[in-house]
Phi, psi and omega in degrees: 000313179294321180297319179293320177295319179296316178299315179299316179299312181297317180298313179298318179299314181291323176296316179297316179297316179294319178297318178298318178298318179295317179300313179298317179300315181295316182289338179284342180293133176082005177289145177294154180274116180300341178298335181269018184304314182289345181270354184286152181273122178248119178298133180234164176289150172266127182247134178246119181254164173289178184295341178280341182080009183252330185257121179283120180269318186205148177230127181252129180210157179272241181286333183232140177262111191218137174224126178288136175225157177280160179300327179295336182277352182265129181300138176300335178291323177293319179296312180298319180294317179298315179296320179296322183279322189259325188198077186299335181257026185309318183276359187240357179244175181245038176112336183225147173236102184303321179300317180292321179295315180294318179301313180296319180299311180295315179301317182291330175291318182285321183236076184295345179263358180231071187287142175235157178250160177235025184279145173278172176299323179295320177294319178297319178298313180303315183292311187283329183270330189238341185237187177258159177284355181302126182278123176198159178296319179300314180296320180296320179293316178297321176299318180296317179299312179296322179299316179298316180296316181297313180297326180287322186274332185242145180283000000 
């Protein structure tokens, strides 16, 4: 009886595992290539300067006010502050922090009107740069796949 139950459990486990693998494979199809991150078009503000080119007269923007800058132009204090606030273990994880995901999950169960997230900066990048903000299980799986790819390809 125990042997039969064990066989059934193992069979069910492998079927579930194989189904999950097939689902991940299907959802990974058509995902954007993170290697092309720098080639994506990012809407930026239009800036109008005086004739010297030094004094900003006017800035035109839609929903977001945005200017691309290189990483060298960002103060190390801004980088440190952002990491401290958003993802304190950024340099020590591989895209996911299980503790943060579990904390957010429990909090959201207890306080459904005060939702929190448990995403790392890499997960946020995958979602905001390559996917839509629409909440769904499919998007979360695709986000996880992209997060793994981004962490694998970039230092």
